[in-house]
Residue, then its C-alpha position, 0 to 999 in steps of 0.5 A: m474502458k473498464q474501472y473495477i472497484v477491488d478492496a484489497f487485504t480483506d476478504k470482505p467488501f467495504s474494508g481494507n483498501p479499495a483502489a481503482v484499476c483502469v484496464m485500457d487498450s493504450w495509455p491516455a495522456e498523463e493528465s487524463m490519468m490525473k484526472l480521474a484519480m482525482e474524481n475517484n479520490l481513493s488513496e489509489t488508481a491503477f491503469i494498465v496496459k496489455e504488453d507483448e509480456g505482461y502489463h505496464l501497471r502505473w500509480f496515481t493518488p489524487g496529488t501524484e503518481v507513485e512509483l509503487c503501491g502494494h495494495a492497488t498492485l494486488a488489486s490490478a493482479y485479482v482483476v487481471l488473474n479472475h476477469y482476463e486470463p482467469g486459467s493463470e496463476e501467476v502475472s507479471f507488471n512492468t513498473l516504475s519500481g521494476a518487474l512486479t510479479v504476483t501469485k494466487k495462492g488459494d484465496l492469497y494474492e502474493m506479491d514480491f516487492p524491494t525493500y528499502d534501506l533503513k536507518e535510525i534517526p533522532v526521534t525529534d520534538d515535530m515527531e511528538k507533535a505531529f503524532g500527539v503521542r512521542p515515539v520511542k524510535a524513529v526509523l527512515g527509508i522511503d518512508l518514515i516509521c515511528v515506533f510507539e510503546t503500545e498498540e492503543q497508542v497507534r490505534e487512538m491517536q489523532p495526528d495533526q496533519a499539517m505537521l505530519e507534512k513537515i516532517e521526514g518520509r513520503i509517508q508517517n506511519a506510526t507502528a508498535r508491537g501487536k497484541d492479535a498480530d506481530c505489528v500494529s500500524r496506520s500510514f498518513a499521507p498528507k504529502l500525497a494527499i492522502a489523510e490515512d492510507p487504510v492498508c498500506g502495502s508498500a509502506h510495509c516493505q519497511i514496517a515488515d523488515y523493521w519488525s522482522r529485524a526487531l523480533g528475529k523472525d521471517k514472518i510478520h503478520a501486520y494488521q492496519a489499525s484503520k478504520r476499515g482494518g486490513h491483513l497483510y503477510c510479510e515474508m522478508k526474502g533475503n537479497g533486498r525483496v519481501s513478499i506481502s500477501g493478502e485477499a481481496a474482495l470485489v465491489a464493483v465494475s463500472e464503465i468510464v464513459a468520459e473521454l480521456 
């Protein structure tokens, strides 16, 4: 079985968000996929099996299987469209979040994702303790989005991981209006055994939706202000869909020799 390491949402290796992509003829046991995800110790390991129509795609963190992962979807599309179907410009994946289509447009890979219902919730003292700064607003979808007053607060915060686990959301996101981008954000996921996700595509299904409404514009250029950093180009499509585009860079190709 081949495994590819791809950095997503960047055009330079060793930046953006790394994902492992495993291309297989058939499914190994779920326990084996979980063990390999733990061995890789990346925020996501993607597993792909070719089907009659398109591909079946599953995502695993070091702690659990998840229903949606943006950067590993981008990485998977990069692998399929460059190494398995180099003449194609589009690939469709069957996933826990339904059918996901990725289209190659120049150097960008455009992903079609669902949005989530967002509701404003009260800002709490626990949120302030978790992030180390008090948010000015809190919004909850599948993840928590805490909005802060300045970009510097988001960039410089050192959150308390134990406190983050106690507050709402699958992932706890910090975001603010950006200077060189429409917004900046950071994504923390201790509940998924990930201290900080370098660039989180699925979180931006909600972050982009929030800023689209706040700024009154359909297209949002988002920058993930982690140490690795990454750019996401988001566009609200209506009907509960959002497109998220980014670049990708190949880092390594390896062969898994352990029996799964």
